[in-house]
N, C-alpha and C positions, 0 to 999 in steps of 0.2 A: 653653608650658608651660618657654619656654624661661628660665634660672636661678630656676627652684622647686628647692625641696629636697626632699629625698626625706618629709620627713614632709607639707610641703603634699601630694606627688605620692599621697601614700598617702591623705590630707583628703578630696583633689578627687576624684582615681578618673579623670582624664580622660586622653582620651587623649594622647599626647606622639609627635613624628613618627616613622614608620618608614617611610621610602621602600624598596624595591627599589633594588638597585645595578641598572642598565640597560648598565652599560659596555661588557661583554659582545657587548650584541647590536647597540649600536652600532658595536662597530668590527667587528664581520659585515656589517653595513649597507655601513662605508669601505671595508674590505676591495671590496668588489664598485662600488666609487665609489660607491653609492646609484643604482645605474644595472644595471636589472635586463632581460635579453630572457627567452625562450621556454628551457627544458630540454627539449632532444630530442637522443636517441638519444646518453643519455649528457656533455651537455654543453651551454652555452649556447649559445645562439642567438639574434645581433641583427641580424636581417636590417633594410635601409637603407629609409628612406621612410616607417616607422610612425608614426603617431602615439604619444601615452604618455600616459601618468592618472599624478598625482603619491599616492602612498599618505601620507596624513598620519597625527596620533596626535590620535584625537577631542577629548582632554582639553586642547589647547595649542593646534591647530591647524599642530601646524610640520612639515615635513615630512619624512617617513623617506625614502621613494625613490620613484624614477621607474622604471616599468614600461609593457611594451609595452601597444596593442592591436590584436592582432593582426589579421590578413585572411584571406579564404580558403587562399591559398598555403600560411599557417603552418598552419593546417588538414592540408590534403593531408599536409605535409611528417612533421605528427606523427603521422597516423595510419597512413601507410607507414611509419615506423619500426617504430609497435607492430605491423603485421601482420606484419613478418619476422622481428619477436622472437618473433611468437606461433606460431611455425612452431617456434624451437627449443624455447621456455619450455613450449608444452605437450606437449613430447615427452618433457621432463626425467622423469626419474623421479621419486613421489612424495618421495621422504625429499631428496631436493637441493632441491628447490622448500623441503622445510618447513628445512631447514637456513638456505635463501636467508631466509625470515620471518623465524627463530630471528635471525638477524645482525645483519637492520633492525632487528628487539626492542630487539638490546641496545644497538643503537646509537642507536637515539633515548632510550632510558636515560640513556646516558652522557652527552647533549646534553641533556636534559629541564629544565634552568633557562631553556637560553638561548630553548626555544622557548615558557616559559612566559612571561618575558619581553617575546619578541618579540608572542607575542599578546595580552597584555595592551598593547601599543605601538598594536599592528595596528588590533583590536577595539573598545579602550576600555577591554573586561570586568576587572575586582580581579586582581589576578595571582594573590591568593592561591584563588581559581576555577579559574585555570589550573595552577597547583602544585598543588592538592589535589585538582582532580575531572578535568580534562581532559585533560591528558596523561599522567596517570595510565591514567585511559582507553584513549589512545590504544597507550599498550603494553601494557594488558593483550588490547585489540582483538587485536595482533600476534602475544602468546605463542599465543594460543586459537588462531587461525588459522596455525600452525603446526604446531600438532598437528591438526587438519581436512588440512591438507597432509599428512602424510605417513599419514593414513588414508583418503581419499579412494577409491583404488581396490578398498578393501575395504567402506567404508560407502558408498557412492557407485556402487556395482555397478550400470552401463546407465546411466551418464549419461558426458557428455561436454564440456568449458568451451565458452563460444558462441563466443570469436574476440577482438577488439577493444571493449572498454568504453570509454564515454564518460561520463565520473564529472564531471556539473556540480553545483557546490558552492554554499552560501548563506552569508550570512555568521552562521549561527546556529548557533554551536560547528564553527568553521570547519575547524578541524584536526581535530577529533573525526569530523564527518560525510565527511572524507576519508579518515581511516584507514577508518571504517564500510565504503565503498565497496572502497578498494584493497587492502585486506586480505583479504575474504573470494576477491576477483576474484585477486588473484595464487594466492592457495591453491587454488584448483579451477583453476588452468591459463590462463589466462584474462592477456593485456595491458591496461593501463588508459595513458589520455590524459582526466587531469584537468586542467579550468576555474575554476579559484575561483572565488567571486565578485568583481565588481569591486571591491570597498569592502576587502576584508580577504585581497589575495593574498599577502601576504609568509612567511606560515608554509609556505605550499602550495609554493612558490619551497626557503623551507629545508628543507621533506621531498623536495625530489627532491634536493637536493644530497647529503643525506644519506642516500639510496638509493644513489646511486653511491661514499661512502664505505664502505658497509655491501658492497659489491661486486656489486649485484643488474646483471644483464646490461644493456648500451642497451638501451633502447626498450622495456623493459619499465616502466617507469612515466617517461612523458613530460607536463610540465605545460606549459600554453600558458595565457596571457592575454590577457583582451576583455574586449567589453561584452556586454549581452544579444544583443546578434544577431549575434555573433562566436559565442557559446555555441547559437545557434541553428544555424549552418552546421555547426560539429561534429557536432550531434544530426542533421542531416539528410545528411551525408555517408557517400555509398554502400557505403565499405566498414568500417563500422562497424555492429558485429553487435548492440549493447546499448549504451541511453540507460539511465542512473542520474541521474535527476533529483530536487535537495532545491530547494526555493524555493516560491517564491506558487505560491496555484492558477490563476491566471490565465495564468500562465505556464505551469503544468504542462496545463492547456488549450490553452495552444496548441500545445506540443509532442507531444499525444496526437491532434490534426488532421491537424501536420504530419508527423509517420511515419508515417501512415496509409497503408497497403497498402506498406511498406517492407521486409516480413519481419524489420524490430528486434526485439528483447525489450523491451519497456519498463517501468521502474522509478519512481512516484513517490512523493515523501516529499514533503507539502502543508504548507497551512496547519492551525491547531488553533485550536480554545478549548477548554480544558482545564476541568474545574472541579475546585475542593472540597469536599467533600459534608460537613458536620458536623451527625451526629446528637447527642441530648444524652446517648447513653451515651458520649461521649469524653470523655476526658481532656485537657479547655480550653488548659488550660496548654502540653501538649506540641501539641497544633493548634495554637495560634496561634503557636510557633515555628516547624513545618511552613509554615502559611500565609506566615509572612512570607519566610522564606526562600523559598520557590520563586513568591513574585508578584512580588518584586522582586530577586532575585538575576540575574546580567549583564543589570538593566534592565529585566528582563521582558521582554526578547527573546527568550528561548530558545522553541522550537516547541512544547512541552511543560509551558509556565511557567500556573500556576494562576492564571487572568483573571477567573474567574466564583467564587465565593464562596457557597455556599447553605447556609443554616443553618436548624436548626429552632430554630421561636419560642420553643419555653421555654428555652433558651439563647443567643436573640438580642443579648441587650442584654449578658449577662454577656462574651460571648466580643467582641463588638465594642467595647467598654471598654476589655478587656486587649489589644484590637489595637493601638487608637488608641496607647493608652498604648508599646507596642513600636513602633510605626510612629515617635515621638517621639526613640528612643534611635538609628536609622540615619543612618548618617556615611555622607554624600556627600564625593566627591573623586577625584581623578586615581586611575586602575588601578593605580601602579604603588604608591602610597601602601597599606601593606599591612592597614589596620585598618581601611578603607572599607567598607561595606556595600551603595553606589551607585556607579555609575562615570560617565562622562557616556556619551549613546547612540553609537549609532556616525556616524547624520552631522548635521546639521545639518535638514534635511529633515524629518525620523524628529519632530524635536521641534516643528516647526513644524504637524505634521498631528495629534501628541496636543494641542495648545494648543486646535487648532479643536475635535477631540474634546470635549473637555470643557466647552468653549464650549457645544457642543451639548447634551451631559449637562446644564449647568444649566437651559438653557431647556426643557426635557424635566420639568424641577422634582429635576433630582438633588441630594441634599445631598454637599457635596463636602468630605471631610478631606484637608488633605495637611500636608506635613510640610517646609516651606522654611529649611533652613540656612545656616548664610553660604558653605556650602563654594558654594551655588548660585550665589554671585554669581562665580564663578571665571573668566565664559567659557566657551567652548565649550557643547555642547550637552547641558547637565544638565537633568535633568526630575524634578520631585520626587516620590516615592512617594505616590499618592493612590489615597484610597477612595473610590468613588461607589454611597452609599444609595437608598433612594425611588424607581428608579426600574421601570417598569412591566418584566413579562415577554418583551414582543413586545419591546423596547427594541433596538436592534443591538450594543449594549454585553455584549446575553446573547447573541447570535447571531453575531455576526461577530467575525473577526479582527483582534486588537489589538495590536498591539506595541510593548510599551510598559510601566513600571511603574506601570499602571493597573490595580486590583482592582475589580470591581463584586460589589455584593453583595445579596443577596436572600436573605428569608425562605419556609421551608415546613412544613406541617404534619406529612404523612406521609412512609412513605419511596417508596409509592409515588409520591407530588408531585415527590419529591425526584428521583425515575429519568427521569419525564416532563419537566420540567426542564432534567437534562443533557444527555438526548438529543435536545430541543428546538433541535437544530442542526445546521447541512452540513456538521459536521467530526465526527469521532472519534477524534481520536489516543489522550487518553489523560484518567483521573479518579482524585482519590483519594479513597479513603470513611477517615472518623475516627469511631471507636465501638471500644468495648472488646467490643462482642459480635461473636463471629468470625461466626456463624450470620448476625447480619443482614448483616455487612461482605462474605460469599460471595455471599448472595444479591442483593444490591447489586449487585458484582462482575459476575456472570451475566447482568444483566438491562441493564448499561449498552453501547451502543454504542457502544463506542471497541477499542483496540487494546492497550492497556495498562489495568491498575488497581493503583492500588499504596493498602495496609491503615494506615494514619496512619505513612505517609510520602505523598513524590512526587516524581515525576521520577528514580526510583531504575533506573539502564542496566546493563547488561553484556553483553559479547560473547558469553558461553551463552546469551541469552534476545531473542528479535529482537523490535526494536522498528520499528513502524509504526502508520499507522492503517487506519479506514475509513472507507465516504460519500467526504466531500470533501477529507478527509486526505491522500488517495492509496490505494495497495495497494502490496503484496510491503512486508517486511523487514528490516531492518537487525540481523545478530545470530544468534544460535541457528544450529541445524542447521536451522529452518524458512528460513534467510534464504540459507545456500549454494544453493538448487537456483535462485538468479534469478541463478547465473551459469554455468546449468549447460542442457545439452539430452538428451532423451533419446538414446541411442548411435546409435539406430537412423535417426535423421533427421538433417536438412541446413538449412542455413539455408537458409529458403525466399525466395528472389531474382524478386519477381511481376514481369510485364513492370509498367512506370510508366503508367501512363493516365491525363488529364484526367477524371477521373469527376465527370460532372454531379451532384453530390452532390444539388441540389437535384432534379431532378427522377427520380432513382434510385429506382421502385419506388412511381412515382406511376399509371404506366399498365399497362397488362396485356400483354406480349407476345402470347398464348396468350387471349383472350377464353373466357369459356364459354359458348361455342356448344354445343345440340347435334347428337350425331354426323351425326343425317339418315340417307341411306338408306344401306344398306350394314351399318347395325349394331345390325340387329333379331336376332329371333329367328333359330335357327339352322335349316337345311333339315333339314326332316325330323320335326321339332318339331311333333306333333300339340295337345298342353296347353300353351301356355307355364308354365316357373318362376313360381312367387311372388317378385315384386320384393323383393330385398332394401333397404330405404333405409338409406345410412352418415350416420351424424350428424358433429359435434361433440361430444366430451367436454368439457361443464366445469360444476364444482363437484359432480361423480360424477354428475351425469344428462346422459344425450342431450341435444343439442338441434340444430333446425335453425337456418341460417347467416342472420344478421341480412341480408345480401344478398339472398336468397330463390334465390339462383343456385345449379347445381352443374356442375363439371368433368366430363368424361367420360373414363374410363380404360378403356383399350384393352391387348388382350393383344400379346405381339410379333408376332403377325400382323394387326397391327390392327383386329380386331374389338373391337364394345365389351365390354368387360367386367363394368363399374359406373360411376354416377353418384355422386362425394363433393361433398361441402360445400364449396363457395370461401366461406373465413373472410374476414373484412374488419377492418376497425380498432376496428369496435364490438365484434367477436366477439375480439379480443384485448383490450378493456379488461377487459370482462367475465372470461376467463381470469386475468390477471393479480389483479384485484380478488379473485376465488376463492381465487388461489393466496398471497397476503397473508393474507388472512382464515384460513389456516389452519395456515398452514405454523408460526406460535409451538403449537398445538395438537397437528401432528404430530410437535415437537421436543421437546415433553414428555411424548409414548408412550415416551420411553425405547428405547434401542438394541435392547433383547433382543425389545421389541413390535413394532420396526418390522422386524428380524430374520424372524421369524415371517411377520409379512405379505409379504415379500419370497419368503420360504419356499412361502407358500399361491398367490403367482403365477405361480412356474416351477410349483407342482403343475399347476395349473390350464391353466397354457398346454400343458406336457405332453400331458394330457388330452386338448386339443383338437388335439394335435398334425399328426392327418392330413390334417386340413380346413385348417390353416396352412401343411401342404410343399404342400397341392393349389396351393393358391391362391397361392403362391410360384414354382412349376414352371410354371403358367399364364400367369404377367405374367410373370415375368423369364425365358420362354425356357432357362431351365433344368432339367435331369432331374432326375424327380421325387427320385432320389437323394441329390442336393446338395443340391434342397430340403428334407428330411428332416433333412438335415446339418445345417443352418441352425437347423432349429426345433432339434437339439439340443444345437447351442451355444447357445443364446439360453436356454434351462433353466438350462446348465451356467454362462453367465455371470449370469444371477439366484442361484444359488447360493452364486459367489464374493461379489456385493456385498452376500447377505445375512450371509455368514460375516465380513464387515470391517463391520457395522453396531458391531461393541462393540469392534472390536481398533485403532481408529484414534483415540482421542479426545483423544490430548495425552501429556506429560509432566512430570515433575520436572525442570526445570533446574539444573545444576548452577554455580550461581552464589555466587562470595564473599560475598555477601550474607547477615548470621547470619539464618536464621528459612527459609522453603520458599519460591521462585518456581514457582509451576504454571501451566505450558501446557497451554490448553485450545485445541483444535480444534473452533472451533463451526463452523455451516454460514452459506453465504453469504445466503442469503435466499432469492429466488428467480429463480428461472433460466430464462433463455430459451434453448432449445437448438432450433438449426433443421438439422434431419436431413441427411446424405450419399443420394445415387441407391444407393452400393454398399451390400449386404447389408442391403436395408431395416427388416427384423426384427428381426439382432442388431444391427446399428447402435443401432436404437430404442433396443432392449433395454439396451442398454452404457453410452448415455447417461443413459437415464432413471434405470438403477438405480444410476449412480456418483453422482445427483445426491440421490437421495432415500435411498438410504442413511444419506447424514452429514445428515438431516434438514432438507432443502432442499425447497420446492415446485417445480414444473416447469411448461413452457408450452411444449408441443412442436408442433414444427409439422413434420407428418413429409415423406419423400421425396414432391417434386410427381410423379413419374413413374411411385413403384409406395408411393400414400398405403394400398392395402391394410388391409396388416399391421398397421399401429399402428391403422388406426382401427377392424380388428377386434379389436386388446387391449382398447379400450370395455370389452368385454362380460367379458373376465376380469377386470378390473380389478373391475369392479362384485361379481364374486364371487370376490374374496379379501380382501372386511372393508379394503382400502384408503380412507384418510377420503376424502370430497367433496373435490378442491379441490386436492391432496396433485400430481396427474398429470390436465393438461388436455390435449384435441389437439386444434388447429386446421389442418385441411387449409386447401390453398390455394394462390394465385401466392405463390411461394418470396419474389420480391423484396419485394412489397405487405408481406407481414406480417413479413420481418427489418428492414424500414424503421418498422414501430407497434410493432418488439417491445425495438428499440434506442432510439426516441426515448423509451418508456415508464418517467419517472421513478422509479417504484417498482418495477422490475426491477433488480438489484441485480449482473445477471453475465448477459452473451449470448455462448453458444456456440454456434459459428456453421461448417458444413461444406459448402461449396458452392463459388461460382467465385469467384477471383479479385479482381474487382468489390464482389460479394457482402461477400468478408473487408476491404476497402477502404474502402468504407460504413462496414458495425459498427465499423471502427476510429475512422472520423472522429466518427462518430455519437454515440458513447460519451462523446465527451468532454463531455456536455451536464452529466451527472449525475458524468461520472469511473467509470462504472460498469465492471468487471473485463471483458475479454472474451479468448475465446480461438479463433480459427479458424483454418482451413487453407491458406489462401491459394488452391484449389482444388486441390491435392494429395491423391491419396488416400494409405488408410492399410487396411494388413492388419485387418479387423477381428477376424478368424479367429486370428489370432496372440494369443497371453497378454500379450506384451509391449506391444505395440502397439494392442492392444483391452482390456486391463484391468489397466496398467500404475500406478503409485504416480504417476502425471502426472495419473490423474483424479481419484484423492482430492485433491493439492493444489491444482487448480481448485475441489474442491466445497468446500473448507473454508480456513479463514482464522483464526490463532491470534492468540487473547490470552493476557498473561500477567499474572497476578495475582499481584501480592509479599507477602505475608504475615510481619510478623515475629517476633521472639522476641524472649527475655530477663526472661518473668514471673520464671522462680525464676533461673535466671543470669545476670545483670546484666554481667559480662563474656565 
């Protein structure tokens, strides 16, 4: 356009050059001689003898700066600094921490253009995305969490900070991801060691320097750089209390296994395969713009990018024709050019991977539509926006994560088919629903197995609304009140530090320490009894029926004096399989019963338990060697605990999130699904009722493994449940050898969460075994809990483990456009 007249410009309406000024960012790099160390304890640290990594501008391949590849001693130095800072930082008044975060937000705001340009240079993404989306969200996060820092002691009463948090950041939204971890952690009183992605380090190092400029105390935020193995060393450091990881699913799975049995809290935000679902009632022009923006913004490298397009058959051709026209107008070029829509990928290896994948799609019979503009020959890892059609629903392009500007489209006939296609993925981060029918949108949103649903929009985020996934997209949330609990533990508890052991995962739970043998002599009838009592045969409880174990074995249960009290069934893998199958079949219907009906059933269970209270108390006293008075107290507490959970059936369903978004953001606290519960030995009736009630009151179904030393109260509950209108399959009870049943529950792919209250070794195995399908876990590392206490035995902690948040974003603007 150089030399064109004004009239010629208006006639062609072509874009002219509009490059962002990068001089300030380059000056900042020059001030550091383009050579960065770690930022530890409020200063730059450059240890000798370290290898270096060169950060490059993906668009040009030009070197930006050299950064360190850290080693284990660097990790120790950073963690030690954060541990020392934690002592004073956590002791500060809430108002003081709030002032610090407010000052940090203001300081970032003063340097927002520098952050935008540096992020674009280092990542390659368009600078307008950094300026209009990334950096404003970072500032919003800091302001929002400054408010939570002020309110923590009131709103989070009964909770305390974890300690030192290791924040491992991905290359998708490097600066935003960092702020989503650092900001709430600091607000709740923790300190943080940040390890940015190898390819996108510079904005994190600038953030560290800005923290010091804002007056944050030394050691509160430390930033260290290194490769993936360096990140693993940080995560495994014994003095790290929590690992907060964003990255690939496989890396997250490895972290699960590496941290098993360490006592660390773990949050994972992993891969995604998000769907855009377009119904025939949608505004097709708006849907087209939304799809283009989210499928190809940031070159499709966003974790929430809409990489699957599901279109109702009746509007399949009209929508795709609009999409192809819109794609043809996309502009590719350097990220610093303000008028471009697509910039280069983060590195060359990603482009090679995409080229191979698209060739594979062609071999599968896909029709490939690509836009190849002149800017794609500029050099650098550019890849054209790509639309794939004609693939089978079973294709990997609809199931596996593909990071890049590739959109795979598929038609559907009915809403049920669309839901089934969208849920046919091991991931569950987000999805968008495009329709003018609010009733349809809400019903579809409730059926999608994802963490966020956007109606007539995509990838909306805000600090006031939790963002995270389900299934293999990880667990826990960034943002919102729900996200703050990821950086807290109950005030009565301390960091578990189990003794590290080389547990043999392959053999754990495969053999039985106490075989189910008959008691033999000495376990018969009592002396003086002329007529024996009718034998009571305890059974498993699966699908609403009492059934015999598949093994055909029974285990003796003895009194405290060593006398045979009863024989209980010895469950095995097949019994667990049957119980999980029953729970999965029943759980959706149990949820649809509604909170009032669930509450009435729990009240009914409490009523029937109290009617048989004398029988339960006598059994507890006989086996547990406690007085009859203590046993009666436990029964009474169990009845009261059922009342507690019944009361909460309709009082923990969610909230309206106060986001700046014009419309409504609704947070639904949904059930986890099927929960495997391994019960403790202490308070065998109260702990069983507590765990069962907490799970089922929120719509979950459970497979319960009762205390192996005192299983009778749990098995006696079968008759109580049968007479309380509880649908069969909501509660399943399988008795037997704890380690064996734990192994089968943990390894079952249809169990979404495991709650384990047993030994240190069992806790370690559950955390390790859960990595296969990344199920959520809650373990006690062998530490006892006061089940009688309303704080330890009935706190909000139980509800947090029984639910997961789904945020549904609903737009407004029908009446008032602005």
